[in-house]
LOLUM-264957 format. One record per residue (C-alpha): residue number from 1; residue in one letter; x, y, z. Coordinates in Angstrom, 2 decimals. Last residue first. Example, Ala and Ser with C-alpha at 12.3 -4.5 7.8 and 13.67 -1.06 7.14 Angstrom:
BEGIN
    nr   rest      east     north        up
     2      S     13.67     -1.06      7.14
     1      A     12.30     -4.50      7.80
END
This chain:
BEGIN
    nr   rest      east     north        up
   331      R     55.25    -20.58    102.84
   330      G     54.13    -24.08    103.98
   329      L     50.50    -25.04    104.81
   328      G     49.81    -27.82    107.58
   327      T     47.63    -25.21    109.43
   326      S     49.63    -25.21    112.70
   325      E     52.83    -24.55    110.57
   324      I     51.63    -21.28    109.19
   323      K     51.64    -19.65    112.55
   322      V     50.64    -16.29    111.36
   321      P     53.16    -13.39    112.24
   320      V     51.81    -11.01    115.00
   319      A     51.19     -7.47    113.77
   318      E     51.82     -4.86    116.49
   317      G     48.81     -3.52    118.28
   316      M     45.10     -4.78    118.47
   315      E     44.34     -7.94    120.29
   314      A     43.17    -10.72    118.28
   313      W     44.21    -13.86    120.04
   312      P     42.96    -12.69    123.77
   311      I     39.38    -11.49    122.26
   310      W     37.80     -9.10    124.62
   309      G     41.27     -7.25    124.74
   308      S     39.85     -3.78    125.19
   307      K     41.32     -2.81    121.89
   306      L     39.25     -5.63    120.49
   305      G     36.18     -4.80    122.11
   304      F     36.37     -1.27    120.98
   303      L     37.12     -1.99    117.46
   302      L     34.00     -4.55    117.42
   301      F     31.93     -1.72    118.76
   300      A     33.05      0.79    116.21
   299      V     32.47     -1.78    113.61
   298      V     28.92     -2.80    114.48
   297      F     28.16      1.30    114.51
   296      G     29.61      1.89    111.24
   295      A     27.93     -1.37    109.90
   294      I     24.33      0.14    110.50
   293      I     24.33      2.56    107.47
   292      T     26.17      0.06    105.04
   291      S     23.62     -2.79    106.33
   290      Y     20.70     -0.66    105.81
   289      F     21.38      0.32    102.17
   288      V     22.99     -3.00    100.94
   287      I     20.20     -5.09    102.42
   286      A     17.58     -2.72    100.83
   285      A     19.07     -3.36     97.45
   284      A     19.05     -7.08     97.95
   283      F     15.37     -6.75     98.95
   282      R     14.38     -4.76     96.02
   281      S     16.59     -6.93     93.64
   280      D     14.48    -10.18     94.59
   279      A     16.17    -12.45     92.03
   278      K     15.47    -11.60     88.19
   277      F     19.15    -12.50     87.05
   276      E     20.15     -8.87     86.34
   275      H     18.51     -7.40     89.57
   274      A     19.85     -9.80     91.75
   273      I     23.42     -9.25     90.16
   272      L     22.93     -5.54     90.71
   271      A     22.10     -5.91     94.32
   270      T     24.96     -8.29     94.96
   269      N     27.43     -5.72     93.24
   268      V     26.72     -3.28     96.13
   267      A     28.43     -5.66     98.51
   266      T     26.64     -6.20    101.92
   265      P     28.07     -4.18    104.79
   264      S     31.67     -5.17    106.48
   263      A     31.37     -7.24    109.76
   262      A     33.77     -9.76    108.33
   261      G     36.54     -7.03    107.66
   260      I     36.47     -6.46    111.55
   259      I     37.26    -10.03    112.32
   258      L     39.87    -10.24    109.55
   257      I     41.72     -7.03    110.57
   256      A     41.61     -8.22    114.13
   255      A     43.12    -11.58    113.28
   254      I     45.94     -9.73    111.42
   253      E     46.44     -7.48    114.15
   252      G     47.24    -10.15    116.86
   251      S     46.67    -13.94    116.00
   250      F     45.72    -16.20    112.99
   249      G     45.94    -19.83    113.85
   248      F     43.24    -20.91    111.38
   247      L     40.95    -22.17    113.89
   246      K     41.33    -19.21    116.23
   245      T     40.65    -16.83    113.14
   244      L     37.73    -19.06    112.18
   243      G     35.99    -18.80    115.56
   242      I     36.09    -15.01    115.51
   241      A     35.22    -14.76    111.86
   240      L     31.89    -16.77    112.44
   239      A     30.95    -14.17    115.17
   238      P     32.29    -11.31    112.52
   237      G     29.94    -12.60    110.03
   236      G     26.99    -13.74    112.19
   235      L     26.47     -9.96    113.58
   234      L     26.52     -7.92    110.42
   233      R     25.47    -10.20    107.64
   232      L     23.25    -12.86    109.49
   231      G     21.61     -9.93    111.65
   230      L     20.96     -8.01    108.50
   229      A     19.78    -10.78    106.51
   228      W     17.42    -11.90    109.40
   227      A     16.09     -8.29    109.79
   226      V     15.47     -7.84    106.02
   225      R     13.72    -11.51    105.80
   224      G     11.17    -10.26    108.45
   223      A     11.39     -6.41    109.17
   222      I     13.49     -3.36    108.43
   221      S     11.10     -1.33    106.26
   220      P     11.46     -1.48    102.35
   219      P     14.46      0.23    100.63
   218      K     14.49      3.16     97.93
   217      T     18.02      3.31     96.80
   216      K     19.23      6.17     94.72
   215      S     20.83      8.20     97.64
   214      L     22.38      5.02     98.82
   213      Q     24.34      4.55     95.39
   212      V     25.47      8.29     95.21
   211      G     27.10      7.64     98.87
   210      L     28.58      4.52     97.58
   209      T     30.10      6.27     94.84
   208      L     31.52      9.10     97.27
   207      L     32.79      6.15     99.22
   206      A     34.88      4.48     96.30
   205      F     36.08      7.89     95.10
   204      A     37.33      8.94     98.43
   203      V     39.17      5.48     99.19
   202      L     40.30      4.91     95.50
   201      G     42.36      8.08     95.10
   200      A     45.46      6.44     96.15
   199      A     45.48      3.70     93.77
   198      I     44.83      6.22     90.76
   197      S     48.13      8.15     92.00
   196      N     49.98      4.98     92.50
   195      L     49.00      3.78     88.97
   194      P     49.87      7.29     87.51
   193      G     53.45      7.16     89.29
   192      W     54.30      3.57     88.56
   191      I     54.17      3.50     84.75
   190      V     56.27      6.72     84.05
   189      A     58.13      6.19     87.30
   188      V     59.47      2.71     86.15
   187      N     61.07      1.67     89.53
   186      E     57.66      0.40     90.97
   185      V     57.64     -2.17     88.11
   184      P     60.73     -3.77     89.56
   183      I     59.65     -7.33     88.56
   182      E     60.18     -9.80     91.49
   181      F     58.95    -12.98     89.26
   180      H     56.56    -13.86     92.19
   179      R     55.49    -10.36     93.00
   178      V     54.96     -9.14     89.49
   177      L     53.15    -12.41     88.62
   176      L     50.93    -11.77     91.57
   175      G     49.81     -8.46     90.61
   174      A     49.36     -9.25     86.86
   173      T     46.82    -12.07     87.84
   172      I     44.99    -10.05     90.48
   171      A     44.68     -7.42     87.61
   170      Y     43.53     -9.78     85.42
   169      I     40.61    -10.79     87.65
   168      S     40.05     -7.15     88.59
   167      P     39.25     -6.28     85.10
   166      Q     36.02     -8.25     85.10
   165      R     34.99     -9.66     81.53
   164      L     36.03    -13.08     82.40
   163      M     33.47    -13.21     85.28
   162      P     30.80    -12.36     82.86
   161      L     31.67    -15.16     80.52
   160      F     31.24    -17.85     83.05
   159      K     27.69    -18.80     82.24
   158      R     28.89    -19.22     78.57
   157      W     30.53    -22.41     79.91
   156      A     27.39    -23.97     79.87
   155      P     27.09    -24.23     76.16
   154      G     24.71    -22.33     73.91
   153      E     21.71    -20.33     75.17
   152      T     21.46    -20.25     79.13
   151      E     18.19    -21.17     80.44
   150      L     17.79    -19.55     83.89
   149      H     17.28    -21.16     87.29
   148      S     21.17    -21.27     88.00
   147      N     21.39    -17.57     87.18
   146      A     21.96    -16.19     90.58
   145      L     23.84    -19.11     91.99
   144      L     26.04    -19.28     88.97
   143      L     26.72    -15.29     89.12
   142      G     27.43    -15.36     92.86
   141      I     29.90    -18.48     92.56
   140      S     31.69    -16.60     89.58
   139      F     31.55    -13.00     89.74
   138      T     31.11    -12.80     93.41
   137      T     33.69    -15.56     94.10
   136      V     36.55    -13.68     92.06
   135      N     35.72    -10.07     93.43
   134      M     35.35    -11.47     97.06
   133      T     38.80    -13.40     96.71
   132      A     40.69    -10.27     95.30
   131      L     39.10     -7.88     98.07
   130      V     40.12    -10.40    100.85
   129      F     43.56    -10.29     99.28
   128      V     43.53     -6.44     99.23
   127      Q     42.50     -6.54    102.80
   126      V     45.56     -7.86    104.04
   125      V     47.68     -5.33    102.62
   124      P     45.36     -2.42    103.27
   123      G     45.08     -3.51    107.11
   122      L     48.89     -4.03    107.59
   121      D     50.10     -0.54    107.63
   120      T     47.21      1.91    108.45
   119      F     45.15     -0.51    110.50
   118      A     41.95      1.48    111.29
   117      L     42.01      4.28    108.68
   116      T     43.16      2.28    105.74
   115      M     41.22     -0.73    106.76
   114      L     38.06      1.09    106.96
   113      P     38.83      2.70    103.57
   112      I     39.66     -0.45    101.88
   111      G     36.52     -2.33    103.48
   110      W     33.74     -0.05    102.47
   109      N     34.20      0.63     98.87
   108      G     36.26     -2.53     98.39
   107      S     35.62     -5.28    100.98
   106      N     31.80     -4.89    100.78
   105      Y     30.40     -8.27    101.65
   104      F     29.23    -11.18     99.63
   103      M     27.76    -14.08    101.38
   102      T     24.85    -12.41    103.18
   101      S     23.19    -10.44    100.43
   100      L     23.92    -12.98     97.73
    99      Q     22.36    -15.66     99.97
    98      M     19.19    -13.71    100.83
    97      A     18.65    -12.87     97.40
    96      T     18.99    -16.29     96.26
    95      R     16.46    -17.46     98.87
    94      E     13.79    -14.85     97.79
    93      S     13.84    -15.81     94.09
    92      F     14.02    -19.47     94.86
    91      G     11.01    -19.31     97.28
    90      D     11.03    -18.80    101.07
    89      G      9.51    -21.27    103.56
    88      R     10.85    -19.86    106.55
    87      L     12.79    -23.10    107.50
    86      R     14.33    -23.10    103.92
    85      C     15.21    -19.59    104.11
    84      I     16.98    -19.83    107.52
    83      V     18.87    -22.98    106.20
    82      W     19.96    -21.29    102.81
    81      S     21.23    -18.45    104.78
    80      G     23.39    -20.31    106.94
    79      A     24.82    -22.36    103.96
    78      G     25.58    -19.12    102.25
    77      M     27.33    -17.55    105.26
    76      A     29.36    -20.62    105.65
    75      L     30.47    -20.59    102.13
    74      I     31.65    -16.80    102.02
    73      I     33.24    -17.14    105.23
    72      C     35.15    -20.31    104.48
    71      L     36.25    -18.53    101.21
    70      T     37.52    -15.56    103.24
    69      F     39.64    -18.04    105.39
    68      V     40.98    -19.85    102.27
    67      V     41.93    -16.44    100.87
    66      V     43.67    -15.32    104.11
    65      L     45.29    -18.54    104.44
    64      V     47.01    -18.34    100.70
    63      A     48.37    -14.71    101.71
    62      E     49.80    -16.13    104.82
    61      G     51.60    -18.77    102.86
    60      G     52.91    -16.56    100.24
    59      A     54.17    -14.05    102.81
    58      L     52.51    -10.64    103.13
    57      D     55.13     -7.92    101.96
    56      S     52.63     -6.45     99.42
    55      E     54.24     -4.06     96.76
    54      A     52.71     -5.75     93.59
    53      L     49.59     -7.04     95.34
    52      K     48.98     -3.52     96.58
    51      V     49.50     -1.72     93.25
    50      F     47.49     -4.37     91.38
    49      I     44.53     -4.50     93.59
    48      F     44.47     -0.58     93.54
    47      V     44.59     -0.52     89.66
    46      P     41.82     -3.03     89.60
    45      V     39.63     -1.12     92.00
    44      F     40.06      2.40     90.51
    43      L     39.68      1.68     86.72
    42      Y     37.08     -0.98     85.50
    41      I     35.08     -1.50     88.66
    40      N     35.28      2.07     90.32
    39      L     35.15      3.93     87.19
    38      K     32.16      1.68     85.71
    37      V     30.43      2.22     89.11
    36      L     30.72      6.22     88.68
    35      A     29.49      6.18     85.22
    34      D     26.50      4.01     85.95
    33      L     25.71      6.25     88.90
    32      N     25.15      9.43     86.80
    31      L     24.85     12.01     89.38
    30      N     21.44     13.85     90.10
    29      F     22.88     17.34     90.72
    28      R     21.72     18.24     94.21
    27      R     20.56     14.80     95.73
    26      D     23.58     13.35     94.05
    25      M     26.11     15.72     95.76
    24      I     24.18     15.09     99.06
    23      W     24.57     11.33     98.99
    22      G     28.22     11.64     97.79
    21      I     29.04     13.99    100.80
    20      A     27.18     11.66    103.08
    19      M     29.51      8.90    102.07
    18      I     32.24     11.11    102.57
    17      L     30.97     11.68    106.23
    16      L     30.20      8.09    106.81
    15      I     33.72      7.07    106.20
    14      P     34.95      9.72    108.43
    13      L     32.82      8.92    111.21
    12      C     33.82      5.21    111.20
    11      V     37.52      5.64    111.98
    10      D     38.30      8.73    114.34
     9      R     34.99      9.53    115.60
     8      F     33.61      5.86    116.14
     7      I     36.92      5.05    117.65
     6      E     36.89      8.15    120.01
     5      A     33.24      7.20    121.02
     4      F     34.01      3.65    121.78
     3      L     37.14      4.87    123.94
     2      L     35.13      7.32    125.84
     1      M     32.38      4.49    126.85
END
């Protein structure tokens, strides 16, 4: 029990405290959430992705596996929420909001600070590939899912335009090109210095923004679909990740990182997408709110279990290389 308390104090409590500061600041000054979100989406997150990809030591084969693993989590959660909604007899709007709320988790505002605190060296490196995958799928699969019932003027390819406007897509491309061609951008101080400073500021700024977002959310009570979505996101996500890490051959710290990451709360963008495309936006906002509050306790419990050796192939400690041979993928 002492270990659990220490984990919550050292990893989860700092995250919740910075979020609380954002919440308090918004209550006092009524901050402009739109401006904060734009700074996150169009500056801090893409710069962070580029910097982490450019300096990443994760092997190509391992990076591919992390991406495929994340895609499997997304698709499995989408299928599970679809089945639950069908059994409940929910309509399209409710079903779409449920799928968005369980498929796409907050690997940026929440995930990056968490990994930085819990897994100082390897955590942010692995998480940036999860974040990149989440960004691409949220603004491709997520948008197509949300607006599939709406009529679009002109050709079908226009549905992909929102994805092409996301700077993270270009940050991913640029970072991968820098890595592939071994371009020494970090040696150009006038460029790398500002980029590194902005990337370092993401953790605090993202959590403050999340606190402001929660301050402006008016959620319904936890019951019915809300309870189902919270259980699927916060319990089903890590349970699925435990099985997939074994299947993919992940072990040691990298397996622990992926399991903990799958317990992240619902991504804020899902509520924005639900609102934009006339899904059940109040429900989506409620899942963002409640899952963010509850996730700290779930993560602390998972970290406690991993440190206690409950999952033999995901014990926390020194990183253990992924066995690429067992998956059929080369480096």
